C-alpha positions in Angstrom: 0.0 0.0 0.0 2.9 2.3 0.8 4.4 1.7 -2.6 1.1 2.7 -4.2 1.0 6.0 -2.3 4.6 6.7 -3.3 3.7 6.1 -7.0 0.8 8.5 -6.9 2.8 11.1 -5.0 5.7 10.9 -7.5 3.4 11.1 -10.5 1.0 13.7 -9.2 2.0 16.4 -11.6 2.0 14.2 -14.7 -1.4 12.9 -13.7 -2.8 16.4 -13.2 -1.4 17.5 -16.6 -2.9 14.5 -18.3 -6.3 15.1 -16.7 -6.2 18.8 -17.7 -5.4 17.9 -21.3 -8.2 15.2 -21.4 -10.7 17.8 -20.1 -9.7 20.4 -22.7 -9.9 17.8 -25.5 -13.3 16.5 -24.3 -14.8 19.6 -22.9 -17.6 19.9 -25.5 -18.5 16.3 -25.2 -18.7 16.5 -21.4 -20.9 19.6 -21.5 -23.3 18.0 -24.1 -23.6 14.9 -21.9 -24.3 17.0 -18.8 -26.9 19.1 -20.7 -28.7 15.9 -21.9 -28.5 14.5 -18.4 -30.0 17.7 -17.0 -32.9 17.5 -19.4 -33.5 13.8 -18.8 -33.0 13.8 -15.0 -33.6 17.2 -13.4 -33.3 15.7 -10.0 -29.7 14.6 -10.6 -28.9 18.0 -12.0 -30.3 19.6 -8.8 -28.2 17.3 -6.7 -25.0 18.1 -8.6 -25.8 21.8 -8.4 -26.4 21.6 -4.6 -23.2 19.6 -4.1 -21.1 22.1 -6.1 -22.7 25.0 -4.1 -22.0 23.4 -0.7 -18.4 22.4 -1.8 -17.7 26.0 -2.8 -19.1 27.4 0.4 -17.0 24.9 2.5 -13.8 25.6 0.6 -14.3 29.2 -0.5 -11.2 30.6 1.2 -8.9 27.9 -0.3 -10.4 28.3 -3.8 -10.1 32.1 -3.8 -6.5 31.8 -2.5 -5.6 29.4 -5.2 -7.2 31.7 -7.9 -5.3 34.7 -6.5 -2.0 32.8 -6.5 -2.6 31.7 -10.1 -3.5 35.2 -11.1 -0.4 36.6 -9.4 1.8 34.0 -11.0 0.4 34.8 -14.4 0.7 38.5 -13.9 4.4 38.1 -12.7 5.2 36.0 -15.8 3.5 38.5 -18.1 5.3 41.4 -16.5 8.7 39.6 -16.8 8.1 38.8 -20.5 7.0 42.4 -21.3 10.0 43.9 -19.5 12.5 41.7 -21.5 12.9 43.4 -24.9 14.4 40.3 -26.4 
């Protein structure tokens, strides 16, 4: 079991990158599927919406901090690139 944890810890970044690329490639398909699911089963849609709302409320501070950090990092990179003439 410990080896498994080590494997996932070592490959966390690669796994996250793969998941992000997968989502970008299949974003439209995922949205279409959710829209059809919403129309066919409104109760399931309401459950998902309530779950997302409660998750956001529970983790709001962490989510906002993560967004702020990402924005600051992006801004810093953009500033460094624009300051470098070559």
